[in-house]
C-alpha positions in Angstrom: 204.5 127.3 87.0 205.1 127.6 91.0 208.6 127.7 91.6 208.3 127.6 95.3 206.3 127.6 98.2 207.3 127.8 102.2 205.8 127.9 105.3 208.1 129.2 108.3 207.6 131.3 111.5 208.0 134.3 112.3 211.4 133.0 114.3 212.9 132.1 110.8 211.8 128.6 111.6 211.2 126.4 108.5 208.4 124.3 108.8 207.7 122.6 105.0 208.8 123.3 101.8 207.3 121.6 98.6 209.4 119.0 97.4 207.9 118.2 93.9 208.8 121.8 92.7 212.2 121.8 94.1 213.2 124.3 91.4 216.5 126.2 92.3 215.8 129.8 92.9 218.2 132.2 91.3 219.7 134.8 94.0 217.9 134.7 97.7 214.2 136.3 96.9 213.2 134.9 100.5 215.8 136.4 102.2 215.3 139.9 100.3 211.6 139.3 101.3 212.4 139.4 104.9 215.1 142.0 105.1 213.4 144.6 102.7 209.7 144.1 103.0 208.5 142.6 106.0 211.0 143.7 108.6 210.5 147.0 107.1 206.9 147.5 107.7 205.9 146.7 104.0 204.0 143.5 104.8 200.9 145.2 103.8 201.6 145.2 100.2 199.9 142.9 97.7 203.3 141.2 96.3 206.8 141.9 96.1 209.1 141.7 92.7 212.5 140.3 93.0 215.3 140.7 89.9 218.0 138.3 89.9 220.8 137.7 87.0 218.6 135.7 84.6 215.5 135.6 86.4 212.5 138.0 87.7 210.6 136.3 90.4 207.2 137.8 92.4 206.3 136.9 95.6 203.2 136.3 97.4 202.4 136.0 101.0 200.1 136.0 103.9 200.2 135.8 107.7 198.6 133.6 110.1 198.9 136.0 112.9 197.7 133.6 115.9 199.9 131.1 115.8 202.8 133.6 113.6 202.9 131.7 110.9 203.9 132.7 107.3 203.1 131.5 103.8 205.0 132.7 100.9 204.6 131.6 97.1 207.3 132.3 94.6 206.7 132.1 90.8 208.0 133.6 87.7 206.4 137.0 87.0 206.1 136.5 83.6 203.2 134.1 84.1 200.6 136.2 85.9 199.6 133.0 88.0 195.8 133.8 88.8 195.5 130.8 91.4 198.3 131.8 93.8 196.2 134.1 96.2 193.4 131.0 96.7 196.2 128.5 97.4 197.6 130.4 99.3 194.6 131.0 101.7 193.7 127.4 101.1 197.3 126.2 102.5 196.7 128.4 105.8 193.7 126.9 106.4 194.7 123.1 105.6 198.2 123.8 107.7 196.7 125.5 110.5 194.4 122.4 111.5 197.7 119.9 111.8 200.4 122.7 113.0 201.7 121.7 116.5 204.3 124.2 118.2 206.3 121.3 119.5 206.1 119.8 115.8 209.2 121.0 113.1 208.6 118.5 110.5 205.3 118.1 108.4 206.4 115.3 105.9 202.5 114.5 105.6 201.2 117.7 104.4 203.0 116.8 100.6 199.9 115.2 99.7 197.5 117.8 101.0 199.3 119.9 99.0 199.4 118.2 95.9 195.3 117.9 95.9 194.7 122.1 97.2 197.6 122.9 94.1 195.4 121.0 91.6 192.1 122.4 93.1 193.2 126.2 92.9 194.4 125.6 89.0 191.0 124.0 88.0 189.0 127.0 89.5 192.1 129.5 87.7 190.9 127.5 84.6 187.0 127.9 84.8 187.5 131.5 85.4 189.9 131.6 82.5 186.4 129.8 80.2 183.9 132.1 81.7 182.4 134.9 79.7 180.7 137.7 80.6 177.0 137.3 80.4 174.6 140.4 79.3 175.2 142.9 76.9 175.2 146.5 78.1 171.8 148.5 77.4 171.8 151.2 74.6 171.0 154.6 75.2 167.3 154.1 73.6 166.3 151.3 76.5 168.0 153.6 79.4 165.9 156.5 78.1 162.8 153.8 78.0 163.7 152.6 81.6 163.9 156.2 82.7 160.7 157.3 81.1 159.0 154.4 82.7 160.3 154.7 85.8 159.0 158.2 85.9 155.2 157.0 85.1 155.8 154.5 87.9 156.8 157.3 90.3 153.5 159.2 89.3 150.9 157.0 89.9 152.9 155.9 93.1 152.5 159.4 94.5 149.0 159.7 93.4 148.3 156.8 95.5 150.0 158.0 98.3 148.4 160.8 98.6 144.6 159.0 97.9 145.8 157.3 100.9 146.5 159.8 103.0 150.4 159.2 103.2 150.0 155.5 103.1 151.9 152.6 101.4 150.5 149.7 99.2 151.0 146.4 100.1 153.2 145.5 96.9 155.4 149.0 97.2 155.8 147.7 101.5 156.8 144.2 100.4 159.5 145.6 97.6 160.9 148.2 99.9 161.6 145.6 102.7 163.0 142.7 100.6 165.1 145.2 99.0 166.1 146.2 102.4 166.8 142.8 103.5 169.3 142.1 100.9 171.5 145.3 101.6 170.3 147.4 99.0 169.1 151.1 99.2 165.7 151.8 97.9 164.8 156.0 97.6 161.4 156.2 97.2 158.9 158.9 96.4 158.5 160.1 100.2 162.2 160.4 100.7 163.1 161.9 97.1 160.3 164.4 98.1 161.7 165.0 102.0 165.3 165.1 100.6 164.0 168.1 97.9 162.6 170.1 100.7 165.7 169.6 102.8 167.6 171.0 100.5 169.5 167.7 100.3 169.4 167.4 96.5 170.6 170.0 94.1 169.0 169.9 90.5 169.9 172.2 87.8 166.7 174.6 88.8 168.4 175.5 92.2 171.7 176.0 91.5 171.8 179.3 92.0 168.6 179.9 94.3 168.5 182.5 97.1 168.9 180.6 100.3 166.7 183.1 103.0 167.2 181.2 105.7 171.1 181.5 105.5 170.4 185.5 105.5 168.6 185.3 108.3 171.2 183.3 110.6 173.7 185.8 109.1 171.8 188.8 110.2 170.8 187.5 113.4 174.5 186.1 114.2 175.3 189.9 113.2 173.0 191.4 116.0 174.4 189.3 118.4 177.6 190.4 117.8 176.5 193.9 117.8 174.4 193.5 121.0 177.9 191.7 123.1 180.1 194.6 121.8 177.7 197.2 122.6 177.4 196.0 126.2 180.6 195.2 126.8 180.8 199.1 128.1 183.5 201.4 127.6 186.3 200.5 125.2 189.4 199.1 126.9 192.5 201.9 125.9 194.7 200.1 122.7 198.3 199.2 124.0 201.1 201.3 123.2 203.3 199.6 120.4 206.8 199.5 121.2 209.0 200.8 118.2 213.0 200.3 118.0 214.9 203.2 118.8 216.4 204.4 115.4 220.6 204.7 115.8 222.0 207.9 115.1 225.4 207.9 113.0 227.6 210.4 114.2 231.4 210.7 115.3 230.8 209.6 118.9 231.6 205.8 119.9 228.7 203.3 119.5 227.4 202.4 122.5 226.7 198.5 121.4 229.1 196.2 120.2 229.0 196.1 116.0 231.8 193.8 115.2 230.5 190.3 116.0 233.4 188.8 114.1 235.8 186.1 115.9 239.1 188.1 116.3 241.8 187.1 114.4 245.6 187.1 115.4 247.9 187.4 112.6 249.4 184.0 113.1 246.1 182.8 113.5 246.4 181.5 117.4 244.0 179.8 119.3 241.3 179.7 117.1 240.1 176.4 117.8 240.1 177.0 121.6 238.0 180.1 121.0 235.8 178.6 119.3 235.3 175.7 121.7 235.5 178.2 124.8 232.3 180.1 123.3 230.4 177.2 121.9 231.4 174.4 124.4 230.5 170.6 123.8 228.9 169.1 120.6 225.3 167.8 121.8 226.4 164.5 119.8 228.3 163.2 122.7 225.6 164.5 125.3 223.0 161.7 126.2 219.7 163.1 125.3 217.2 162.4 128.4 213.5 161.6 127.4 211.3 163.0 129.9 208.9 160.2 131.2 205.8 163.1 132.3 204.5 163.5 128.6 204.8 159.6 128.3 202.6 159.0 131.3 200.5 161.8 130.7 199.9 160.4 127.2 199.1 157.2 128.6 196.6 158.6 131.1 194.9 160.3 128.1 194.8 156.8 126.4 193.6 155.1 129.1 190.7 157.5 129.7 190.1 157.4 125.8 189.5 153.5 126.2 187.1 154.0 129.1 184.6 155.4 127.2 182.1 152.7 126.1 181.3 152.8 122.7 178.2 154.6 121.8 177.3 152.3 118.5 177.7 148.8 120.6 176.4 150.1 124.0 178.3 150.0 127.9 177.4 146.6 128.6 178.6 145.2 125.3 182.1 147.3 125.3 182.7 146.0 129.0 182.1 142.4 128.0 184.2 142.3 125.2 187.0 144.0 126.9 186.9 141.4 129.5 186.5 138.5 127.8 188.6 139.4 124.9 187.9 138.7 120.8 187.7 135.9 119.2 189.5 136.9 116.4 190.4 140.5 115.2 189.0 141.3 111.4 189.6 144.2 109.4 186.5 145.7 110.1 187.6 145.9 113.8 190.7 147.6 112.6 189.4 150.2 110.5 188.7 152.6 112.9 191.6 152.9 114.9 193.5 152.5 112.0 192.0 156.1 110.4 192.6 157.4 113.5 196.2 156.5 113.4 196.7 157.8 110.0 195.2 160.9 110.2 197.6 161.7 113.4 200.9 160.7 111.3 200.0 162.8 108.9 199.2 165.5 111.4 202.5 165.0 112.6 203.9 165.4 108.4 204.3 161.9 107.9 203.7 161.8 104.0 200.0 160.2 103.0 201.7 157.4 100.8 203.8 156.3 103.9 200.8 156.7 106.8 198.6 154.4 104.1 201.7 151.7 103.7 202.1 151.7 107.9 198.5 151.0 108.6 198.1 148.3 106.1 201.3 146.6 107.2 199.8 146.8 110.9 196.4 145.5 109.5 198.1 142.6 108.4 200.0 141.8 111.3 197.4 142.1 113.6 194.5 140.4 111.0 193.1 137.1 112.7 195.1 137.8 115.9 193.1 136.8 119.1 192.5 140.0 121.1 193.5 140.0 124.9 191.2 140.2 127.8 190.8 143.8 129.5 192.1 145.0 126.2 190.8 147.8 123.7 191.3 147.4 119.7 192.4 150.8 120.0 195.5 150.5 122.4 196.1 147.1 120.9 196.4 148.6 117.2 198.5 151.8 118.8 201.0 149.3 120.8 201.3 147.5 117.4 201.7 150.9 115.7 204.8 151.8 118.3 206.8 148.4 117.6 206.8 149.1 114.2 207.8 152.6 114.2 210.2 152.1 116.4 211.4 148.7 114.5 211.8 151.2 111.6 213.5 154.2 112.8 216.2 152.0 114.8 219.3 151.4 112.6 220.0 147.6 111.2 223.5 148.8 111.0 226.5 150.4 113.1 226.3 154.3 112.8 229.7 155.2 115.0 231.2 157.1 112.2 234.2 157.4 114.9 235.1 153.7 114.8 234.8 153.7 110.8 237.1 156.5 110.9 239.5 154.6 113.1 239.3 151.8 111.0 240.1 153.5 107.8 243.2 155.3 109.5 244.8 151.9 110.6 244.6 151.0 106.4 246.5 154.7 106.0 243.6 156.1 103.9 241.3 159.2 104.6 237.8 158.5 105.6 235.6 160.7 102.9 232.2 161.8 103.5 229.9 163.3 100.5 227.5 165.8 101.5 224.3 165.8 99.1 220.8 166.7 98.8 218.7 169.8 97.3 219.2 173.6 97.2 219.4 175.7 100.6 219.0 172.8 103.1 222.3 173.6 104.9 224.8 171.3 103.3 227.9 173.6 103.9 226.6 174.9 107.4 226.3 171.2 108.6 229.3 170.0 107.3 231.1 172.2 109.7 229.2 171.1 112.6 230.4 167.8 111.9 234.0 169.3 111.1 233.8 170.5 114.6 232.0 167.6 116.3 235.5 165.7 114.7 237.8 168.1 115.9 236.8 167.6 119.5 237.6 164.1 119.0 241.3 164.9 117.8 240.9 164.1 114.5 242.2 165.5 111.2 240.0 167.4 108.8 240.4 168.5 105.7 237.3 169.9 103.4 237.1 169.8 99.9 234.8 172.5 98.0 233.5 170.7 95.6 230.6 173.1 95.0 232.1 174.8 92.1 228.8 175.9 90.6 227.0 178.4 93.2 228.5 181.8 93.3 230.2 182.2 97.2 229.9 178.7 98.1 234.0 178.2 98.2 233.9 181.4 100.1 231.4 180.3 102.4 233.3 176.9 103.2 236.3 179.1 103.5 235.1 180.9 105.9 233.9 177.7 108.4 237.6 176.5 108.0 239.0 179.7 109.0 236.9 179.7 112.5 237.8 176.0 112.7 241.6 176.2 111.7 241.1 173.1 109.4 242.7 173.0 105.9 240.4 173.4 102.7 241.2 172.3 99.2 239.7 174.2 96.5 240.4 174.7 93.0 238.1 177.5 91.9 234.4 177.8 90.1 233.9 175.9 86.5 236.0 172.8 87.4 235.0 169.3 87.3 233.8 168.1 90.9 234.6 164.6 90.3 238.1 165.8 90.0 238.3 168.3 92.6 237.2 165.3 94.9 239.7 163.0 93.5 242.6 165.6 94.4 241.3 166.5 97.7 241.7 163.0 98.9 245.3 162.7 97.4 246.3 165.7 98.9 244.3 164.2 102.6 246.3 161.1 101.9 249.5 162.7 101.6 249.1 165.0 104.4 247.9 162.4 106.7 244.4 164.0 107.1 242.4 161.2 109.2 238.7 162.5 107.5 237.6 164.4 104.1 234.2 166.6 104.0 233.3 166.5 100.4 230.7 170.0 99.7 228.7 169.8 97.0 226.5 171.8 94.9 222.9 172.1 95.8 220.7 170.2 93.1 217.0 169.2 92.6 216.3 165.5 92.0 215.1 166.2 88.6 218.2 168.0 87.0 219.7 165.5 84.9 223.3 167.3 84.2 223.7 168.1 87.6 222.8 164.5 88.7 225.1 163.0 86.5 227.5 165.0 87.8 226.9 163.6 91.1 226.8 160.4 89.8 229.8 160.3 88.6 232.0 162.3 91.6 230.9 159.3 93.6 231.8 156.6 91.1 234.7 158.0 90.5 236.1 158.4 94.1 234.1 155.7 96.4 233.3 157.6 99.4 232.8 155.7 102.7 229.4 157.8 103.4 226.9 159.4 101.3 225.0 161.6 103.6 221.6 162.8 102.3 221.2 166.7 103.9 217.6 167.3 104.0 215.1 169.6 105.9 213.0 168.1 108.5 210.2 170.8 107.2 209.3 168.5 104.2 206.3 166.2 104.3 205.4 164.4 100.7 208.2 166.2 99.5 211.0 164.0 101.7 209.5 160.8 99.5 210.1 162.6 96.2 213.5 163.8 96.5 214.8 160.6 98.2 213.2 158.2 95.7 214.6 160.0 93.3 217.9 160.5 94.3 218.4 157.0 94.8 216.8 156.4 91.2 219.2 158.8 89.6 222.1 157.6 91.5 221.5 154.0 90.2 220.6 155.1 86.7 223.3 157.6 85.8 226.4 155.1 87.0 228.3 153.5 85.1 229.1 150.3 87.8 226.9 147.4 87.8 226.5 147.9 91.7 225.9 151.8 92.3 226.5 153.4 95.4 223.2 154.8 97.1 222.3 157.5 100.1 224.2 155.5 103.0 222.6 158.0 105.8 220.3 161.1 106.3 221.5 164.5 108.4 218.2 166.4 109.0 218.3 170.0 109.3 216.3 172.6 110.8 214.8 169.9 113.4 214.4 173.2 116.1 211.8 174.9 113.8 209.1 172.0 113.4 208.0 171.7 117.0 206.1 168.3 116.7 205.9 167.9 113.1 208.9 165.2 113.2 207.4 163.1 110.4 209.8 164.1 107.7 211.8 161.8 109.6 209.9 158.5 109.2 209.3 158.8 106.0 212.8 159.6 104.6 213.5 156.4 106.4 211.0 154.5 105.3 211.5 155.4 101.6 215.2 154.7 101.5 215.8 152.1 104.1 218.9 154.6 105.2 219.3 155.7 109.1 219.4 159.1 110.1 222.6 159.5 111.5 222.7 163.7 112.5 219.9 166.2 113.3 220.9 169.7 112.9 219.0 171.5 115.5 220.7 175.2 115.5 222.9 177.7 114.0 226.2 177.0 115.9 228.7 174.6 115.9 227.6 172.4 119.1 223.9 172.4 117.3 224.3 168.6 116.3 223.0 165.8 117.9 221.6 161.7 117.6 218.1 161.2 117.0 216.0 160.3 119.5 213.9 157.2 118.5 211.4 156.5 121.6 211.2 160.5 121.4 210.2 160.8 117.8 207.6 157.7 118.2 206.1 159.2 121.2 205.3 162.7 119.4 204.4 160.7 116.6 201.8 158.9 118.4 200.8 162.0 120.6 
């Protein structure tokens, strides 16, 4: 049975609900659908499953993009109602005829909906009663049909040779009839031509030797030889520059060999030395996005859009751009969406994410009227740009400094846990975050909870010595959850403002290490769980983040498990324009990118420039 059917505008104004159903929904499936699906550019999906205590719902929806209306149906997942899609389309058609933007109450639609629901349920019952007509052919009948068609083709070929390439009237008529019905007909003539052109491969010519290819290769080789021979005297090769070997003797070296920081007896002025060498952190610098590349890109797009479509012709393309198109359908959007999908995948966006984004953009544009002097490709690109900006823009505050001061007022340290797979740079970027916090006059303490990897404690100890901040460590082979708990207690006693917890790198499929991480998060309840991931990954980003969240949820003993709160992208300076990992990670987890690592020094940490990322993705 249908639980609820709702009609509301994209602005959130509810126009009509079914009073007959009137079932009180458990939980908040409609709000969750809007927040987790419609606003997250996942509207291209067929349905959405919502689990509530004591109930499991399935939600289906459709849009009227021209009027800006949303139609949502809710029913129990166990029922598998077959008529919901058809009912939504019928309600959409009928309601759009009586819709008035100035009107907010539609009580007269109750009777119309009652008739539509009865009609949809009757059709679904008829479909259930229908049985498949006809039986599959046996092997003997199939063989007989093949032999019969072969015999017919022989007769047909004899007729063609007798009529000097002409066709019998019956054959011609059948061919025209099939073509008008949209069927593809392979005549003997096309088969023969296909065989001679090498378009049909059979078992007899699989290993055949192609003389034409050999002649082409010989001709190409001869041309290459001629062009090389006609170039004249051979140019002298450039001398290779080799590194001069260092001679180790008793004389003092000319170059500086010791690059470590000088440390005094008392270890004074270390922070000042680091700040003087590396300057202000990039987190506090406003990054200006140059508009030159944007202008050039717009000029290129205008140049592309000004070219007429070869299939439609110049006049029809120009007429459509001037007069506009009545309503966009899926066939109009497919070419532009395919080009956008390829562009996103070339920028390292995961394939499944690119497909879902294109489906969502298609759902938002289908049925919409194309404005005058506007082409479909530019309309699709503008819709995709809006969707990307909406996805990458954080939906909550990511001001860590404000949260730290709020925790400071409560006299407790602000705890950040860094998690991720092996070798992505968790310890290095933890030190960058510590350096940034020190510049804002906050007291920071490190917690060495990577008790698994050899040298992890020593690496963090080196960063702590350079930054002159305390570090809490218990050595190796200890329970990281207990070490983190003791570190937080120590920070509370010492009055530290922030505790940065370093954890061991672990693959998302390593259940023992994932169980230990889940225990650490559950036992210490940190304020922020940061997933550290490389900007180099493509499809792996989806797998890593989704499985990390899934394992944290499955292995937690809490009814409301903590998941990943934010993302720190590392090695961003090595990817050029392959920035798709940022989009893939944000889309699959719903968590914002809070930091971007872009170098090896402590200052190489910055915020994500959403506008720059979107322009790079669509470039």
